[in-house]
DOVOGU-568336 format. One line per 5 residues: number of its first residue (from 0); their letters; for each residue x, y, z of C-alpha. Coordinates in Angstrom, 1 decimal, m for minus. Example, Ala and Ser with C-alpha at 12.3 -4.5 7.8 and 13.67 -1.06 7.14 Angstrom:
BEGIN
0	AS	12.3:m4.5:7.8  13.7:m1.1:7.1
% end
This chain:
BEGIN
0	MRYSH	0.0:0.0:0.0  1.4:3.3:m1.0  0.8:6.5:0.8  0.8:9.8:m0.9  2.9:12.4:0.9
5	ASSPQ	0.9:15.3:m0.7  m2.2:14.5:1.3  m0.5:14.3:4.6  m0.8:17.4:6.8  3.0:17.5:7.2
10	HRPSR	3.6:18.3:3.6  0.8:20.8:2.9  1.9:24.4:2.4  1.0:26.3:5.5  m1.3:29.3:5.0
15	PPRRR	m1.7:32.0:7.5  m5.1:32.0:9.1  m7.6:34.2:7.3  m8.5:37.2:9.3  m12.0:38.6:9.2
20	GFTMI	m12.7:42.3:9.1  m12.1:45.4:7.0  m8.8:46.5:5.7  m7.4:49.9:6.5  m8.0:51.1:3.0
25	ELMIV	m11.7:50.1:3.1  m12.1:52.0:6.4  m10.4:55.1:5.0  m12.7:55.0:2.0  m15.8:54.8:4.1
30	LMILS	m14.6:57.6:6.4  m13.9:59.8:3.3  m17.3:59.1:1.9  m19.0:59.9:5.3  m17.0:63.1:5.6
35	LLVAM	m18.1:64.2:2.1  m21.7:63.5:3.0  m21.4:65.5:6.3  m19.8:68.4:4.4  m22.6:68.4:1.9
40	VVGIG	m25.3:68.4:4.6  m23.6:71.2:6.5  m23.2:73.2:3.3  m26.9:72.7:2.4  m27.9:73.6:5.9
45	NYVAE	m25.9:76.8:5.8  m27.5:77.7:2.4  m31.0:77.1:3.7  m30.3:79.2:6.8  m28.9:82.1:4.8
50	EQYRK	m31.8:81.9:2.3  m34.3:82.0:5.2  m32.5:85.1:6.6  m32.7:86.8:3.2  m36.4:86.1:3.0
55	QTRGY	m37.0:87.5:6.5  m35.0:90.6:5.6  m37.0:91.1:2.4  m40.2:90.9:4.4  m38.9:93.5:6.9
60	QVIIL	m38.0:95.8:3.9  m41.5:95.5:2.5  m43.0:96.3:5.9  m40.8:99.4:6.3  m41.4:100.6:2.8
65	GAIQR	m45.2:100.3:3.3  m44.9:102.2:6.6  m42.9:105.0:4.9  m45.4:105.2:2.0  m48.4:105.4:4.4
70	YTQIT	m46.6:108.1:6.4  m45.9:110.1:3.2  m49.6:109.8:2.2  m50.8:111.0:5.6  m48.3:113.8:6.2
75	GGAPS	m47.5:114.8:2.7  m43.8:114.4:3.1  m41.1:111.9:3.9  m40.2:111.2:7.5  m37.3:113.3:8.9
80	AGESG	m34.0:111.8:9.8  m34.5:112.8:13.4  m32.5:115.0:15.7  m29.3:113.2:15.1  m29.1:114.1:11.6
% end
């Protein structure tokens, strides 16, 4: 009876045990994608806040202009600058 040396565990090439988990490259790519998403959300949030501030300012301008026009109609002239000048 002949035994094959190739099938015996002593002659098999040893492989390092396979490790489970993510590589450093994969983790870095995920972190870069997440940071890009966060930057986009923050940028959009800032844009929305600034646009809301502009709309609010335009609303105040309309109110002030209406008040000046009513004052002009009632008094016949524009309001004075006041005592300071």
